[in-house]
N, C-alpha and C positions, 0 to 999 in steps of 0.2 A: 519846047521842053522846059521843065522847071529848072531854074538855076539858083544855086545856093552859094553862100559865102564859104567856099571850101577851106579857105585859110583859117576862118574862125573854127570850123569843124575840126580841122587838123590840129589847131592849137588846143581845142578842147580835148581831142583824143590824146594829144601828147601829155597834157597836164593830168588827165585821168589815168593814163598809163603810168606816169611817174608816181601818182598817188597810190595806185594799186601796187606798184613795185615797192614803194616805201612800206605799205602795210605788210606785204609778203616778207619784206626784209626784216621788219620788226618781229613778226612771228618766227621767222627763221632764226633770228638772233636769239630769241628766247629758247629755241631748240637747237642748240649748238650740235653740230655733227650730223644734222639732217640736210643732206645736199639738195633735196627736192626744193626746199624753200629758197636756197641760194640761186639755183638755176632759173626758177620761174621769176624770182625777184629781178635777176639780171635781164631776163627776156623783156619784161614790161618796162624796166628802166631803160634798156637800150632802145626799145621801140619809141618810147616817149622822147628820149634825148635825140634820136635820129630825126624825128619830125620837127623838133624845136630848131635843130641846126638847119634843116631845109628851109624853114620859115625865116631864118636869119640870113638869107642870101644877099640881102641888101647891105648888111653889115659886113659879112664875110665876102669873099670873092665867090663868084658863081660856081666855079669848078670845085672849090673846097667844100662849100656848103652842100652841093648836090652829091659829090662822091662820098664825103664823110657821112652825111646824113643817111644815104642809102646803104652804106657799109654797116652802120649801126643797126639799121632796120634788118639787114641780112643776118647780122650777128644775133639779133633778138630771136630769129627763127632757129639758128643753131642752138641758142640757150634753151628754147622750148624743147628741141629734140633731146638735148642732154637731160632736161627735167623728165621727159617721157621715159628715157632709158632708166633713169633713177627710180621712177615709180614702178617700172616693170622689172626692177632688179636685174637689169642687163648692164654689161660692161660697155661703156661708150667708146666708139672708134673715132678718133679725131681727124685722121688724115683725109677722109672724103670731104669733111667740112672745110678743111683748109684749102683743098683743091677747088671746091665750089666758090669759096671766097676769092681766090686768086683769079679764077675765070671771070667772076662777077666784076672785080676791079678792072680787069682788062676791057671788058665790054663797056663798063661805066665810063672809063676814060675816053673810049672811042665815041660814045654817044654825046659826050660833052665837047669833044674836039671836032674832028673832021665831019662826023655825022651827027651833029648837034640836033637833038629832037626830043621834045618833052614826052611825046607819045612813046618813043623808044625807051626812054628811061623808066616810065611808069610800067610799061609792059615787062621790062627786064626785072625790075625789083619785085614785081608781082609773080611772074612765071618762075623766077629763080627760087622763091620761097615756097611755092606750092608743093613741089615734091618733098621738100624737107618736112613741112607740116603734115603732109599725107603719110609719110613714113613714121612720123611720131605717133599719129593717130593709129596707124596699123600696129605699131609696137604695143600700144595700150590695149587695143582690142585683143591681140594674141595673148597678152599677159593675163587678161581677164578670163579668157577661155581656159587657160592652164590653171589659174588659181583665182577663185571667186573673190579672194580678199585683195588681190594685186590690182594695179592700174586704177584708172578712174574713168567711168563711162562718160561723165559730164565733160571732162577735159578732152576725151577722144571725140565727142560730138562737136565741141567748140572748134577743135582743130580741123575736123572734117568740113564743117561749114566754112571756116576761114579759108581752107584750101580751095573750096568750090568758088568762093567769092573772088579769090586771087586769080583763079583760072579765068573766070568770067570777066574780071576787070582787065586782065591782060589781052584777052581776045577782043573785047569791046574796044579797047584803046587802039588796037592795031587795025581793026576792020570797020567798025561802025562809026566811031567818032572821027571827026576830021582833025586836022592839025590843031594841037593845043598851043596857044601862044604863051600862056602864063599859068603857073601852078595854081594860084589862088582863084583863077577865073574858070576853073574846070566846072563842067555842068553837073547836074544832080546825080547822075549815075556814079560819078567818082566820089561825090560827097557821101553817097550812101555807104561806100566802103569804109570811110573813116568812122562813121557812126557804128557800123557792125564791128569794126576792129576794137573800138573803145569798149563796147559791151563784151567782146570776146575776152579781152584781158580781165575785165571785171568778173566774168563768169569763171575764168581760170582761178582767180583769187577765191571766189566763192567755193569752187570745187576743192581747192586746197584746204580752205578753212573747214569745209565739211569733212574732208578726209581726216584732217587733224582732229576734228571732234570725234569721228569714228575711232581713230587711233587712240585718242585720249580715253574714250569710253571703253575700248577694248583693253587699253593699258590698265585703266581703273578696274575693269572686270578681272583682268589677269592678276592685278595687285590684290584685289579683294579675295580672289580664289587662292592666291599665294599666301595672303595673310591668314585666310581661313585655314588653309592647310598647315601653315606654320603654327596657328593657334591650336589646331587639333593635335599637331605634334607636341606643342608645349603642354597641352592638357594630358596627352598620353605620357609625356615625360614626367609631368607633375604626378600623375597617378602612379607611374612606375617608381618615381622618387619617394612618393608617400608610402608605397608598399615597402620599398627598401628601408625607409626611415622606420616604419613600423617593425620590420624585421630586425633592423639594427637595435631599436629600442627593446624588442623582445629578447634579442641576444644579450643586450646590455643587462637587462633585468635578470636573465638566466645566469649570466656570468657573475654578477654581484651577489645573487642568491646562493651561489656555490661557495662564496667566501665564508669561512667559519666565523669571522668577526663582524661586528656591526659596521655597516658602510652607509653613508648618507650623502645627499647633495642638497645645497641651499642656493636660493637666488640671492642677488645682491642686496635685497631688502631683508634678508634673514629668514624668509619662509622656506620650509622644506619642499624640495622638488620631488625627491624619491628617497626610499630607504630599502635595504635588503631584508630578507627573511630573518637573518640573525638579529637585526635591529628590532624588528617586530617582536620576536620571541623574548628578547632581553627586556624591553620596556612594557611588553604586554599590550601594545597599541598597534592597530592595523596601519598599513601603508596609506590607505585612503583617508583615515582619520588624521594622519600626520601631515599630509600634503597641504601647504599653505599656512601651517602653524609655525610659530617661532619658539625659541627656547623658553620664553617666558610663560608659555602655555602649559608646560609640564615640568618645570624646574623651579626651585626656589629663586628669589630675587638675586641673591648673591651669586649663586651658581650660574644663573642665566646671564648676569652681567659679565662674569668671567668668559663665557662662551662668546658673547657678542663682541667683547673687546678683542678677543683672539681673531674673530672673523674680520673685524675692522682692520687690524694690522695686516692680515693676509690680502685683503682687497686693496689697501692703499700701497703697501710696500711690495707686494708680489712675492714675498719671501714665505715659504712654508712655515707653519707654526706647529710646534709640538709642546704639549703640556699635559699635566695629570690633573684629574678631577674625580670626585666620587660620584657614583651613579647607583641608585637603588633599583634593582631589577624587579620584575613583576612578581617573583616569589617572595619579595620582602628582604632579600639578602642585599647587603651593601658591598659594592665592588669598587676597587680602585682601577680606573681606566686611563690608558694613555691615548690622548687625542692627537691625531696627525691631520693637518688641514692644508690645502693648497687651492689656489684659485684656478678657474678655467675660462677660456675665451670662446666667443662665438665665431661665426664664419667671417665676420668683418674685423676680427681682431680686438673687439671690445670685451671688457670683463663681463662675463655672464653669470658668475656665481662662484660657489665654493664646493669642493668635494672633500670628504673627510672619512676617516676610518678610526674605529675604537679598538684598542687591544686591551684585553683583560690582564692586568698586571697585578691582580690581588695576590696570587700565589707568589709571583716574582717579588713583590714588595715584602711579602712575609718572609720569603727565603732570604732576601737581601738584608732585611732587619735581623733575621736570625744569624746570618753570616757576620753581620756587623757586630752583633752581640757576642757571637762565638769568637770573633777576632779580638774583641775587647776582653772576653773571658780568658782567651788563650794568652794574651799579653799579661793579664793579671796573674794567670797561673804561672807563666814563666818568671814574672817578677816576684812571685810569692812562694814558688815551689822550693822545697828543701833540697831537692836534687839539683845538680849543676847541669844545665843544658849548654852544649858547646858545639861549635862547627869550626873545622880547620880546613885549610886549602891543601893542594897537592904537595906543598913543601912542608906541611906540618905546622904552619903558622895559624894562630887562633884568629878567626874572623868574626865569631859571634860567641857571646858568653852571657849567661844569665846572672842576675844579681846575687844569687845564692852562693856564688863562689866566695864571697866575703865570709859567710858562715862556715863553709867547709874548709877552705884553705887559708883564710885570712887576707887574701889579696882582694883589691877592688877590681872590677871588670876592666877599667881603663888601664890598670897596671899590666894586665896580661894580654889585652888585645894587640895583635900584631907580633906577639912574641912566639917563639917555637914552643910546642907542647912539652919539649924535654926540659924546659926551665923549671917545671914543677914535679918532675919525675926523680925519684931517688936513683934509679938505674937509667941512664940516658939511652941505653940500648933497648929499653922496654917497648918503645914505640914500634920498633921493627918486629918485635915478638907479637904485639897486638895486631899489626897489619897482617902478619903471616897467619895468625889464628883466624882473622876475618876472611882472608882469601881461601883458607882451607875449609871454612864453614859456609861457603856460598856468599861471602861478602858481608857477614855480620857476626857478632858474638853477643851473647846474653849472659849477664852476671859473671863477667870476667873480673876476678879479684886481683888487685895488686896494691902496692903502697905508693903514695905520693908524699911530697915534702910540703909541710905547712910553712907559712911565711916565717914563723919563728924558728923553724928548723926541725921540729919533731916529725916523725913519720905518721901518716894517716892512712888507714885502710879504706879503700873505696871499691865499689863494684861498678864496672862499665858495661852498659848495653849500648852498642854503637854499630854503625853500618857505614859501608863505603857508598858514595854516590858519584855519578858520572854526568857530564854534560852531553850535549848532542854529539853523536858519533861514537859514544861509548868510551870516551877518554876519561880516565880517572881524574876526578876533580877535588877530592878530599873526603873527609869523614865527618859524621855528626852523630850525636847520641847524648846519653845522660850519664853522669857520675853520681853514684849514691854513697853517702857516708855510711860505712858498715862497722864502725867501731863498736857500736852496741851489739851488732850481730856477732862480731868476733868474741866479744866478752860473753854473749849468750851461748855461743858454741862451746866456750870453755866451761861455762856453768852447766850446759847440757851434758857435756861429757861427764862432769861430776854427778849430774842428776841421774844419768843412765846407770852409773855404778850404784847410786843410792836406790834407784828403782829395782835394780836386780836384787839388792838386799831385801827390799820390801816384798818383792815377788816371792822370795824364798821364805818370807815370814807368813805367807798365806797358807791356810790349811787346804785350799783348793789347788788343783793342778792348773796353772795359768800359762797360756802360750799365745803367741802372735804369729800367724802364718800368712803367706801369700796365697793367691788363688790357685797356684799350681802345687801347693803343699809345702813350699820351702819354709822351714822353721826359722823365724827371725828372732824370737825371744821365748824363754820358758823359765820356769823356776825349779827348785830342787824337788818339789813334790812330784812333778812329772818324771824327773830324773830317777827318783827313788821307785816310782811305780813301774817304770820300764827297765830299771837297772842299768841306765846309761848315763854317764856324766853330762852335765849341762853343756860344757865346752865342746863335747863330741857331737851333741845333737844340733847345735846352732849351725845353720847353713845346709843341713841335710834335709831330705824329703820325708815329711811326716808319714806319708802313706807307706813308705818302706818299713816303718817301725811297727806296723800292725799286721795281723793276719789278713789274708786276701779279702775275705768276706767283710771284715771290719773296715778295711781301706775303702772298699766300694761304697759303703754307707756313709763314711766320713766325706769322701769326695763329692758325693751327690748332695749331702747336706750343706757343705761349704759353697758349692756352685749355686744352690738355691738361695742362700743368704745373700751372696754377692749380686745375683740377678734381681732379686726382689728388694734388696735394701732393708729387709726386716729381720729381726733376730729369730732364731729357731731354737727349739729345745729338743734334745735327743737323749733318750734314756738308754743306757747301754748296760747289758748284763754279761759279765765275763768271769769265768772261774768262780762262780758263786758270789760274786760281788756285784753291786748295782751302782752305776755312775750316772749322775745327772749332769749332762753337758749343755751349757748355754753358749750358743754361737752368736756373737754380735758383729754386725758389719762395721768396718772402719772406712770412713769416707775421705775423699781427697778434697782439694780446694774447690772443685766443681760440684761437690755434693754427691759424687758417685762412689759406690762401694768398690774398693779394689783389693782389700784384704780383710781378714776376720780375726777377732780376739775370742779365745775359747776359755771358759771357766768350767773345769770338770771337778765335780764334788762327789766324794764317796758317800752315798746315801743308803748304804746297806742297812745300818742300824735304824735310820729314820724310816726306811721302807717297812721294816719289820714292826716298828712302833705304830705306823699308820695302819697296817693290817690289823693289829690288835685293837686300835681305836674303831676301825670299821666294824669289827665283830661286835664291839660293845654298842655301837650305834644301832646296828641291826637288832640287837636284843632290846634296846630301848624302844625302837619303832614297833617291834612286835608287842612289847608291853603296852605301849600307847594304844595300839589297835585293840588289844584285849580290853583296856580300860574304856575305850569308846564303845566297844560292843557291850560291855557291862552297863555303862551309863544308858545306852539305848534300851537294853532289855529291862533294866531296873525302872527306868522312867515309864516304859510301856506297861510294866506289871503294876506300878504304883497307882495308875489311874483307875484300875478296877476297884480296889477298896475305897478310893475316894468317891467314885460314883455311887457305891453302895451306901457310904456314910451320908452323902447328900440326899439319897433317895429316902433313907429312914428318917432323917431329920425333917424332910418335907412331910412324911407320913405322920410323924409325931405331932407336927404343927397342925395338920388338918384334923386329926382325931382329938387331940387334947388341948387345943388352943383355948377352949372355953374354961378348962379347969386350971390353966396355968395363970399365974399372976404376972405382973409386969416384969419382974426379975426373970421369971422362967422364959417368957417370950424373948427377952433380951439375950439370955444365955443361948437360946436356939439361934438367934441371929448371929451371935459371935461364932457359934460352931459352924453354921452354914458359910459365913464369910471366910473362916479359916480354911474350910474344905475347898472353897472356890479359889482362894489364893494359892493353896497347895496345888490345885489342878493347873493353874497358870504357870506355877514354877516348873511343874512336870513338863508342860507343853514347851516352855522356853528351853528347858534342858534337852528335850527331844530335838528342837530346832538347832540348838548349839551342837548336838552330836551329829546331826545330819549334814552339817556344812561340809565336812570332809567326805563322808560316805555317800551322801545323797545328792550331791551337787551335779549339775549338768556339765558337759565337756567345756573346756576353755576354747572359745572361738572369737574371731573379730566381732566386736559389738559397738554400735553407735550409742554412746552414753546418753545422748539427748533423749532417745526414745525411752530409756530406763527412768530418767528424771521425770519425763512427762507422765509415765505410768504411775510412778510413786505419788506425784501430785494429784492425779485422778483418784488413787486409792484413798488419799487423805482429804477428799473433797468436802465431806461433811464436817470434819474437824476444822478445816480452814474456814468454811463458811460460818461456823459457830462463833469463832473469835474474830471474824473479819480480817484475817491475816493477809498481808501483801507479800506475794512470792515473786521474786525477780530472778530470772535466769539470763545470765550474760552470755552472749554468743561469742565463741572464740573466732580467731581469724581464719581457722581451718577446722573442718569437722573433727571432733574429739572421738576418734576410734581407738579402742583398747582391746586387749586380749582378756576376755572374761566370760563369766557365767551371767547371762542376762537377768535371770530370775534373782540371783543373789545380789547383783548390783542394784536391782530395784528395791530389794529388802534393805540394802545398805542406805540408800537415799531415803527410804521410807522411815527407817529408824532415826536418822539424823534430823530430818524435817519434823518428825513426830515429837522428838525431844524438844526441839525449838518451840513447837506449839504448846507443849506441856509446861515447860519451865519458863513461862512468860510472866511479866509483871502485870498485876491486875489493872494498873492505871495507864498502860501503854499498849497501843495497837501493835501486834507482832509484825515485824518486818524481817523477812528471811531472804538472803541473797545467795544465789548459787553461781559460782564462777569457776573457770578452769583455764589453765595455761600450759603450754608445752615446756618441759624442762628436760632437755636431752632426750633420752630414750623413754621417758615417762611423761604421763599427763598428771598434773596436780589439780586437785579439786578442792574448793573451799566452800563450806556451808556456814554462813555467818548469820547471827541473829542479834536482837536487842533485848534479850531476856535477862534473867537474874544473875547470870554469870557464875563462875566457879573460882574458888580459891586456888592459887597456884600449888598449894600443898597437896591437892587432890588430883592433879593432872594425870598422874600415873594410875592412881587407885581406881578411877572411874572406869577403866577398861578391863578391870578384873570381874570375874563372874560373881553375881549376887552381891555387888557393892552398891549401897545406897547412901546418899549424903543427907537425906531428909527423912523425917518420920513417915510411917505408912499412911497416916491420916491426912497428911498435907498434900502429897503428890502420889498418885496411883502408879504401880509398877512393881517389877520383880527384881530390878537391878541387874538384868542380864542383857539388856538391849545393846549397850556399848560394847560389851564383851563379844556379842555376836558380830557387831561391826568390825571389831579388831580381828576376829577369826576369819571373816570374809576377806578383809584386806590382806591378811597373812597368806591365805590360800592363793591369792592372785599375785603374790610376790611383791607387794607394796608395803608401805608403812602408814600409820595413822597417828595423829597427835592433835592437841588442842591448845589454843591460846585464848585467854579470857581475862576480863576485868570485872570483878563483882559489881553488880548494879548497872553495868553498861552492855554486857552481852558476851557471846563466845563465838569463836571461829574454829570449827572442826575441819582439819585438813588431812588429806590422804593422797597417796600416789598409786597409779596403776600403770603397768607397762603398755606402751603404745603398740598398736597392731602394725 
């Protein structure tokens, strides 16, 4: 048979086992807490160490080397079993291993002692380990069946093969091989065992490393899955957080948009982050256009510098800033704004920017300024008022006093401050009387008259308007009010008393019955005329009711008339007829300080004689009007009848000219022309006289008329005359339409006559310029017709409006002298007046008025 150097193989197996144990130990050390590495590292290490000790039998004693070396080999099998339990996740039971080791030691000592045999020792160490390795392999196989991820098939296979080799070795040593004289000289069959065992430990290490790789791969896969799941959770959380942030931002924008005042946020570099709707409306800029912009983009340099400096202080100091600055709103109005700013931090606690709000204090500033001015004015009033303002405490000592006390009482304010008010009273008990009067009158008195002592000792009349005041809880704290010097009023009252006596005398001197009564009819004053008319003395009537002094029906009319005057505030006239007498009563309202009527003054005059005289005058006027109407009728008839002879004269003159023109000399033909011209002028006079008579009898009704239409008609009627002399007509437009009450046809005739005269009486070397203007004067419209003609001497201003009045010879200017008389008659019919203003050689202005519609 083949014989090998078993000692060399054993040593190689030992060193390989120790190396494998070191590798497993290193990996196990890197994975603290993994007992598999420790058990298998201990198994290979114990196996290698056991072989080394056996090989060192020459150095150690035979018994120690063999027993200790084989014990370590046995312990290596126990360590493998422990590693298998660990891989199978089973709890290791140690007492069977301990029992096996004890039995092994007993047998090992026996084989070294009395029954010394190398074969026995080899068989013992082989057969003793075989069941342990077999059970370890069985544990791994069962664990694999229960859990595909548990155990290790490779290690189970190695342990199975190792178990079979140990059984074979033990049997062969006991049965086949003869006695072994020495361990290193064992034959090849024993040497094969060490080769297989060396590779067995190596394969176990490979299996463990493979398992570790699978575990690491599974761990990495699990970690990747875990990280992926964690990442997905983080993404979901991020999405949820983003939705929350968006919701919070929307809520923030909605919240700040509900604020009435402008609100904004800035970054640390001064750019706007957001603004609310009030800010947009105030500045007229959208939120999107403002984001990223700074104060310099829409403010003046000075104002922007003010804002930036305030921002800098807030960011550096962390102290909120409040300041005022002007802002011009989008509508152009300038507002005074109160800026309030504070910084805000981000999640890391770093300064993130500035938030601010603007409050419109324009009205507050205005009110504050007004209050300040009012306070100054009040102080000025108190210092300059003629009345004394005072305030005293509950003990009656003066605590405040205006400077006017020097004028009224001669004291300086410092002399009386802190002194009792009684120091300046003539009667020291007067203060108690004033307090009692205030308490009885609800805590105040007005115009309470009494005397005080001047500094020089003489009495002074004053009027007090004062009130009591109380502190919290309603406790009486003192009084305050004004003291007015009424010396002049007291003298005036004395004078008034004298004046009333004088007035009564004057009333008695009036020829009218004069009386003053209250609204209820109480008679306050009257004169002797009323007393004589009623037969009752003045002293008896004063204070009585006037309505009781008249018959019932007269009292009713008087009561109604007085009530009407007081209610309307306007005077009324009441004519009264009693016992054959006529009384003209004028009832005038008497107003109080508020301008309201509260009583009446009546002046009653006996107009019986005047009424009879007016009746007589009315009868005379009626007779005159009737006479005028008859004269107008006569003028109309006479004018109409005169035209018939004139037409006959003109006809016969024309007939004589046609028949006898050849036999007439030059003088005869001239005489005919004179006669015919006279007849023609006589006919025009008759026509003008007819027009003059028709103004009253033949006119249209007086109705509202637009005067501009009558002017335009008159200008059209004079079109040929205007064109003949190239006249310029100017009609000035009033601010409102000139509507009057009038007869449209007659008003056209009025303007036609005035414009026609301006065209007729023009200067030969001057282009006629005629200006027509009008203006409102109270209830009337005034019209002016101005020209640049020859003008009129002032001496003839009245004469030219009379009938048949001419200022120039017949041959120079054509006409009958009745045109302006017709104008005056038209104006008179309309209730107006007409006049002229003129400068000879420069022109004339004819003016007239008409009542407005």
